[in-house]
N, C-alpha and C positions, 0 to 999 in steps of 0.2 A: 448898409448902414455908412461904410466908408467909401467915398468916391475915388475917382482916379487921381485927385490931387493928394490925398492922403497916401496912396501907394507910391506915388511919385516922391513925396517927402521922406517916406520910409527908405526907399532906394537911394536917395540924395545922401540921407544921414549915414548910411552904410559906406557909401563911396567916400564921404568926408572923413569918416572915422579911420578908414584904411589909409587915406592920403596923410592924415595927421600922424599915424603910426610910422609910416615910412619917413616922413619928416623928421619925427623924433629920433629915429635910429641914425639919420644922416647927420643930425646934429650932436653926435655923442661927445664931442669935445667941448661942448657949451655947457657952461655951469647954470643951473637953475636958480633964479634969483629966489631969495626968501619971500619976496612980495608976491612972486607969481604962484608958487606951490607951497611955500611955508612948511617944508618937512623940518619940523622943530627938532626932532631927536636925531637928525641924520647930520653928521659933519659936512662942512660946506664943500670940503674936497671931493666928497662922494655923491654931491647933489648934481650929477650928470645925467642927462637924459637916458643914455644906454644903461647905466646903473639902474636908475628908477624903473625903467621898462623891465629889466631883468628881475629886479626885486618884486615888482607887482605881479609879474607873470609867473614866477616861481611860488609866490605865496599863493596865488589863485590856483595853480595847478596841483600844489601840495594839498590844498583843501579839497579839491575835486577828488584827488587819488585816494585820499584817506576818509572821505565822507562816510562810507559804510561802517568802516572800522571805528570812527570817532563816534557814530551814534551807538554802536555796540558797547564800546568802553563807557559812553555816558550812561546808558540804560542799566548796564550791569553794575556800574559804580553806585548808581542810586540804590539799586536792590541790596548791594552788599553793606551800603551805609546803613540801611533799615533792617538788618538781619538780627539785631539785638533786641532785647525786650522794649527798650526805648523807642517810640514811634516805629514799632514792628510792622513790616509788610510781609504778610504770609504768602509765600510763593510755593509752599507745598515741602514735604519732606520726601527723602528717598524712600521707595517702597521695595520691600524683600520679596523677590520673585522666584527664588529658590534657594534651598538649604540641604546640607548632606552631612552625615556623620559617617566616618569610615575608620575602621581598625587596620592599620598598616601591619605588614610582617615585621617582627622584630629585627632590628638592625638594618632596616632598608633606609632609614632617615637617621643620620648621626650628627648632622649640623644644619644650621639655618639656610646655608647656601645650598645643601642637598635638597632642603624642603622646597625653596623656591624653583629650583630647576625642575623637581618632580612636578610641581604644580603646574608650571609653564608647559610641560609636556603632556602632563595627564589631561589638563583642562583646556588645552589649546589656546593659551593666553600669549598675546604678543608683546604686550607691554612689560617694563621692567618694575619691579616692585619697589616700594618705599623701603627704607632700611628696616630689618627685621628688629622687633623688640622682643628682648629675652627677660622675662621675669623669673628670678631664682625661687627655690621653695621658700616660703615664709610662713611665720606663725601668725593664725588668725583665731578670731573667737566666733564660735558657732553656737547660738542657744545658751550663752554663758559658759562654754566649755572651750579650753584651748585645742585647737586643731592645727594641722599643718596643711597649707594650700599647696598643691603640686607645682612643679616648674612648668611654665608654658611659654611657647613662641608664638608672636602674633605677626601675621603677614597681610599686607594690604596691596592690591593691585587697583589703581584708580584710572578711570577715563573720564572724559567730559560727561558721557551719558550714563555710566554704570560703574560699580565698584565691587570687586570680589575680596572678601575678608576671610581669613583662616586663622583659627587657634589650634595650635598642635601641643599635645600633652606627651612630651618625650618618654616619661616613665611608664605611660600606659599605651603608647603608640597610637593614640586617639586623634584623629584629625577632623574638626568641625569647620565646614565651609559654608558661607551665605553669599548670595549675589543680590545686590541691590540696583534699582534703576531710579533715575531722576527725570523729572519733566523738562519742558522746554527752558523755563526759568532757570531750573538748576543748571542745565547746560551752558547758558549764557554766563552765569556767575562763575562756573569752573573755567571756561575760557579766559575770563578776565583775571582769574587768580594764577593762571598758568601751571597749575600743579599737575605733574605727570604728563606734559605736554612733550611733543617733539620738538627737536632743534628747529626745523623750518618755522614752526608756529611761534616758537620763543624769538626768532630773528624777525619774524613779521611783526609781533608785538613791539620789539625793540625800535624797528622802522617806524611803527606808528607813534611811539613816544618821542622819537627824534623829530617827526614830522610836527607834532604838537608843540614842542620846544622851538623849532623854526618858526613856525607860523606865529607864536607869541611874540617872539623877538622882532620878526620883520613886521608885524602889526604895530608894534611900538615905533619901529624906525619909520613907517609910512605914516604915522599919525600926523596929520596936517592941521594947520590954523583953522581950517573951516570947521573943525570939531570943537573949537573952543581955544581960549589962551592958553600959553604955556603954564601959568600958575594954576590953572584948573587942572591939567594933565598931572602935574606933580601931586597936587593934593588928592586926586583921585588914585594914583599909583601908591603913594606912601599911605594913604588912608585905608586903602584894601589890605595892604600888607599889615598895618597895625592891628585892624580887625581880626585878620587871620591868627596873628600871634597871640592875640588877647584871647581868642577861643581855644588855642592850643594849650596855652600855659596852665591853665586849671587842671587839664587832663594828665599832665606829666607826674609820674610818681614821685613823691617826695616834695613836690611843690605846694606851697601855703598861699592861700589867697587872705589878705586882711580884711 
């Protein structure tokens, strides 16, 4: 379908693009005029070819490096945004796969720290738990009669794919343990929230967030006149900011809308 002339044109375009790139690097001291490139949001003293080439390349490589993570954050963000009852997207609930009740020897567990250490050793759990929640004895009503609810300690070990929860009654030495597993979409949402994740994953998410911030700022700086006049860019930027604030304000606690 494509003859030798088309192939020759393709090769010539590659050669020309490489020649122009080398020429741009050689002219790093020359300021690009506003009429040529029109980088409206970049100060004139920074409109040098070397700076523009560096900014474009870092912008492009940052997007390529974080492409998969950006897709992950985007998909999981949509799922988390629709987890409530309004416009709910059902991605499935965690499923209980195992449960256990066990009476421990008296005096073996005397503190929440001993409980978590015992569970990690007994059930081969590598993760650290969330802070133990301690509920003291309290008065409750059962069938219209006043009763006393026993004290309990609640422990939770969470991972992106599963969770182990336990309730311990110290007065009865009774331990109730259950294990739940989640599906693929639940794992994606857990990775986004970052709960109970390791330090390397947290740092990777921080790097992804920094990459998104850099791409946003560099995208604004590289916005050229070919996309429209300066007034259109200002209206678009402040208009989107105003719409975002208008949507957030009614959701603030204590805010009133006339």
